[in-house]
C-alpha atoms as one frame of an Amber mdcrd trajectory, in Angstrom:
protein
-126.519 -12.212-125.853-125.414  -8.682-126.732-123.670  -8.400-123.389-121.792
 -11.682-123.843-120.807 -10.797-127.422-119.506  -7.345-126.422-117.566  -8.811
-123.491-115.917 -11.415-125.739-114.928  -8.821-128.352-113.529  -6.466-125.748
-111.361  -8.912-123.810-110.194 -11.079-126.719-109.671  -8.402-129.382-109.789
  -4.821-128.164-108.054  -5.151-124.793-104.873  -6.877-126.134-104.695  -4.275
-128.895-104.970  -1.438-126.357-102.108  -2.867-124.308 -99.885  -2.832-127.403
-100.960   0.716-128.256-100.245   1.941-124.741 -96.765   0.443-124.807 -96.108
   2.504-127.926 -97.497   5.730-126.431 -95.662   5.185-123.169 -92.430   4.830
-125.091 -93.179   8.094-126.899 -93.971   9.825-123.604 -90.741   8.609-122.000
 -88.814  10.252-124.850 -90.294  13.742-124.242 -87.300  16.103-123.707 -88.939
  18.512-121.258 -89.070  17.024-117.760 -92.407  18.626-116.811 -94.206  17.628
-120.018 -92.743  14.119-119.752 -94.021  13.763-116.204 -97.475  15.065-117.155
 -97.763  12.706-120.139 -96.710   9.636-118.168 -98.915  10.576-115.230-101.919
  11.063-117.509-101.401   7.635-119.055-101.012   5.951-115.672-103.592   7.668
-113.482-106.238   7.923-116.203-105.750   4.524-117.759-109.341   3.674-116.860
-110.403   6.421-119.277-108.461   4.729-122.066-110.048   1.369-121.314-113.475
   2.989-121.428-112.696   4.820-124.667-111.763   1.721-126.652-114.841  -0.106
-125.352-116.653   1.757-128.128-114.682  -0.320-130.635-117.028  -3.199-129.762
-119.686  -1.238-131.692-117.570  -1.190-134.865-117.534  -3.910-137.506-114.702
  -6.438-137.361-113.021  -5.100-140.530-112.289  -1.663-139.044-112.564  -2.449
-135.316-108.920  -2.233-134.344-108.313   0.824-136.489-111.183   2.565-134.733
-109.673   1.488-131.386-106.389   3.117-132.378-108.128   6.434-133.102-110.085
   6.214-129.845-106.986   5.488-127.764-105.001   8.315-129.359-107.880  10.782
-128.941-108.378   9.892-125.263-104.633   9.966-124.557-104.520  13.471-126.051
-107.643  14.474-124.106-106.171  13.322-120.772-102.781  14.901-121.474-104.362
  18.234-122.411-106.637  18.125-119.375-103.571  17.874-117.122-101.787  20.665
-118.986-104.819  22.961-118.660-104.733  22.536-114.887-101.181  23.871-114.647
-100.685  27.506-113.507-100.657  29.972-116.401-100.775  33.758-116.805-103.698
  33.439-119.240-105.365  30.055-118.551-108.302  30.736-120.894-106.091  31.428
-123.913-103.761  28.577-122.967-106.602  26.079-122.592-108.218  27.187-125.850
-104.994  26.857-127.835-103.948  23.536-126.330-107.396  22.064-126.973-107.235
  22.968-130.666-105.347  19.678-130.935-108.615  17.769-130.432-110.332  19.729
-133.184-107.439  19.201-135.596-107.315  15.494-134.692-110.761  14.811-136.199
-110.051  16.656-139.471-107.655  14.549-141.566-106.820  17.346-144.020-106.178
  20.067-141.445-102.671  21.319-140.685-101.185  21.392-137.192-101.303  24.556
-135.117 -98.929  25.905-132.477-100.710  24.158-129.616 -98.244  25.358-126.978
 -98.376  29.033-128.057 -99.511  30.188-124.585 -97.840  27.436-122.557 -94.598
  27.756-120.619 -92.836  25.094-122.699 -93.413  23.238-125.960 -90.552  20.733
-125.985 -92.598  17.539-126.091 -90.566  15.844-128.839 -93.601  15.753-131.130
 -95.683  13.747-128.644 -98.933  15.727-128.995 -98.595  15.975-132.770 -98.073
  12.203-132.964-101.346  11.618-131.091-103.145  14.008-133.442-101.556  12.352
-136.487-102.711   8.916-135.327-106.308  10.151-135.162-106.144  11.914-138.520
-104.554   8.988-140.349-106.989   6.447-138.957-110.089   8.562-139.537-109.094
   9.237-143.136-109.330   5.487-143.807-112.793   5.070-142.258-115.538   4.292
-144.822-118.136   6.641-143.279-115.941   9.490-142.085-117.687  11.938-144.419
-120.995  11.210-142.654-119.684  11.780-139.127-117.007  14.421-139.736-119.216
  17.445-139.091-120.545  16.017-135.827-117.018  15.055-134.727-115.796  18.620
-135.200-118.798  19.899-133.239-118.076  17.480-130.365-114.379  18.384-130.278
-115.168  22.087-130.364-117.417  21.710-127.325-114.674  19.817-125.490-112.172
  22.554-126.372-114.523  25.224-124.995-115.126  23.243-121.819-111.396  22.697
-121.301-110.764  26.406-121.833-113.389  27.646-119.381-113.780  24.947-116.744
-110.467  25.581-114.982-111.228  29.287-114.566-109.336  32.417-115.506-106.319
  34.079-113.906-108.575  35.563-111.186-110.100  32.187-110.327-113.442  33.182
-111.851-115.651  30.719-113.738-117.908  33.397-115.247-116.736  32.513-118.759
-117.758  28.892-118.170-121.228  30.005-117.047-121.709  32.254-120.096-120.625
  29.515-122.490-122.784  26.851-120.796-125.833  29.155-120.807-125.345  29.772
-124.514-125.096  26.024-125.204-128.231  25.405-123.125-130.275  27.957-125.069
-129.018  26.533-128.367-129.842  22.996-127.266-133.411  23.891-126.246-134.060
  25.717-129.513-132.622  22.933-131.630-133.860  19.803-129.897-136.213  20.686
-127.067-137.164  17.891-124.683-136.869  17.881-120.877-135.166  20.980-119.533
-131.644  20.809-118.184-129.803  23.209-115.932-127.100  25.202-117.682-124.273
  23.541-115.754-125.627  20.107-116.698-125.422  21.018-120.380-121.993  22.527
-119.776-120.867  19.334-118.056-121.957  17.300-121.079-119.767  19.443-123.295
-116.691  18.193-121.448-117.373  14.508-122.124-115.431  12.724-124.871-117.871
   9.787-125.168-119.694  11.229-128.188-116.407  11.342-130.109-115.840   7.614
-129.559-119.404   6.755-130.535-118.974   8.699-133.777-115.588   7.111-134.509
-117.215   3.674-134.108-120.001   4.759-136.479-117.417   5.955-139.012-116.216
   2.344-139.276-119.595   1.269-140.694-120.086   2.107-144.409-123.867   2.151
-143.830-123.648   5.121-141.460-125.322   8.236-142.832-125.553  11.840-141.765
-128.876  11.268-139.956-127.390   8.520-137.780-124.408  10.702-136.891-126.781
  13.474-135.817-128.811  10.996-133.749-125.629   9.912-131.942-124.682  13.502
-131.193-128.210  14.243-129.917-128.135  11.233-127.561-124.675  11.923-126.168
-125.029  15.686-125.965-126.244  16.488-123.485-127.738  13.317-121.986-125.114
  10.575-121.939-122.297  13.122-121.724-123.908  14.759-118.688-124.118  11.408
-116.889-120.423  10.861-117.626-119.251  14.241-116.293-121.593  14.369-113.302
-120.667  10.863-112.161-117.016  11.795-112.488-117.708  14.817-110.284-119.531
  12.613-107.754-116.677  10.155-107.262-113.991  12.854-107.349-115.699  15.160
-104.884-113.229  14.430-102.075-110.272  15.252-104.322-112.080  18.313-105.705
-112.717  19.687-102.213-109.250  21.245-102.328-109.280  25.072-102.253-109.778
  26.621-105.691-111.072  23.432-107.303-114.147  23.813-109.479-116.909  21.266
-108.769-119.979  20.819-110.933-121.840  19.516-107.891-121.485  22.898-106.172
-124.114  24.363-108.488-126.801  22.186-106.904-128.657  23.443-103.839-128.060
  20.151-101.989-126.663  16.649-102.419-130.261  15.394-102.524-131.022  17.622
-105.492-127.848  16.489-107.239-128.840  12.848-106.746-132.364  13.412-108.039
-131.101  15.222-111.124-128.530  12.528-111.867-131.206   9.836-111.694-133.487
  11.794-114.040-130.714  12.513-116.535-129.603   8.864-116.503-133.142   7.693
-117.301-133.330  10.093-120.229-129.869   9.031-121.375-130.849   5.360-121.354
-133.974   6.061-123.406-131.873   7.759-126.053-129.135   5.111-125.971-131.705
   2.395-126.607-132.827   4.212-129.755-129.400   4.079-131.392-127.875   1.416
-133.620-126.432  -1.130-133.120-129.266  -2.389-130.975-128.285  -2.615-127.303
-124.757  -1.397-128.067-124.920   2.148-126.694-127.113   1.039-123.785-124.379
  -1.451-122.857-121.771   1.310-123.001-123.856   3.571-120.760-124.416   0.753
-118.278-120.719  -0.137-118.202-119.776   3.495-117.708-122.067   3.952-114.707
-120.850   0.656-113.238-117.236   1.739-113.685-117.776   4.842-111.577-119.943
   3.236-108.916-117.534   0.327-108.428-114.465   2.476-107.833-112.960   2.780
-104.331-113.876   6.478-104.116-117.545   5.655-104.592-117.432   3.091-101.804
-115.848   5.649 -99.494-118.755   8.049-100.037-122.385   7.738 -99.038-123.616
   6.959-102.541-126.096   4.189-101.769-129.023   6.225-103.067-127.141   7.166
-106.224-126.129   3.548-106.769-129.666   2.214-106.310-131.180   4.945-108.463
-128.758   4.408-111.324-129.134   0.636-111.224-132.866   1.137-111.632-132.286
   3.596-114.470-129.922   1.382-116.490-131.996  -1.785-116.053-131.117  -5.469
-115.764-127.589  -5.143-117.161-126.520  -3.074-114.163-125.890  -6.188-112.045
-123.560  -8.180-114.362-121.581  -5.105-115.435-121.103  -4.070-111.796-119.838
  -7.562-110.976-117.368  -7.465-113.861-116.084  -4.026-112.872-115.573  -5.110
-109.276-113.852  -8.329-110.344-111.594  -6.325-112.644-110.600  -4.014-109.801
-109.912  -6.927-107.443-107.775  -8.611-110.115-105.881  -5.362-110.637-105.344
  -5.061-106.895-103.945  -8.590-106.679-101.552  -7.977-109.581-100.411  -4.681
-108.053 -99.929  -6.338-104.658 -97.891  -9.200-106.130 -95.681  -6.766-108.038
 -95.127  -4.695-104.909 -94.238  -7.769-102.842 -91.838  -9.075-105.453 -90.064
  -5.710-105.692 -89.957  -4.794-101.987 -90.415  -8.025-100.077 -93.263  -6.447
 -98.094 -96.825  -7.696 -97.998 -99.615  -5.230 -98.750-103.270  -6.035 -98.245
-105.357  -6.459-101.424-107.678  -3.691-100.233-104.813  -1.252 -99.810-103.384
  -2.269-103.163-106.722  -1.679-104.834-106.939   1.784-103.340-103.484   2.633
-104.682-103.836   1.043-108.126-104.958   3.017-111.182-108.645   2.961-111.991
-108.611   0.119-114.481
């Protein structure tokens, strides 16, 4: 029943709203004066649209009164996250300082009373026509109207600060070293063990969790509920960092491993001794993540999100191209009975997207492209 209710809310309410929001943000991106920043913004919206769809799925956890407002904040936050991620990957004389300063936008975005900073201070250009500031403003304005923002605000800043650190360190320094990432992740691991204990995680697994934006969306959804208190916000943060966040980042690394094999690319999977070890750890972390998701309110809500997220990754074309049968079977067992229907929906969604893409291509070029090829070339919706 929870699955059916969430599906109805998403497709009938949240999804149409997201489409309207993305039309607005695309229009803003197209107006960016600098050619490079314009290309990066549009590319981030197109290639990473699946991230946006996943972000606003958290709006299904919010009450109907504030649901669409929470979806607006989620979409703006994820659009900023994806845009900044692409900017941080660009060559820079001081990538650590550049990544740190750019990512301040995410920290400012979750503090309605905070003033803007010079986000592009270390970047080669800043002529974005106010695009990044507009995304930050959308988050600030929406969060300021949420009935329980005061309860989740501290946790939201903590989540955004971790993301900013991850974005700063994960792409390496000017020498190609990731030593700063290792030092930061080790520090976070020690802090996590002292504060919360529980099963031990490797330092790079905790570091990976710091780069996930899922906790921010869960907290934004909680801010829409006037009954949310400080204790619930802390419980959400404890479930998503590091457990659910680690599943998110590690699965992303699994399906992107072919792309990340390029020289100089940093892969989280490289820290494992073998692919077998990586698979075993991912299964264990997913089980722990599901246990913690099931303990959060609303009942079944966060477990549904976790299940949908794993299904999204395992249904993508990249996952089918890799030998991930063991990962797929292990994660299905970890997430439980909902793994089957969510996987079917994700696959159906991808096939539908492929058909639409194929029809558009045929109508514009007169050529016929196979649905399989179209699916491979379409964005991860």
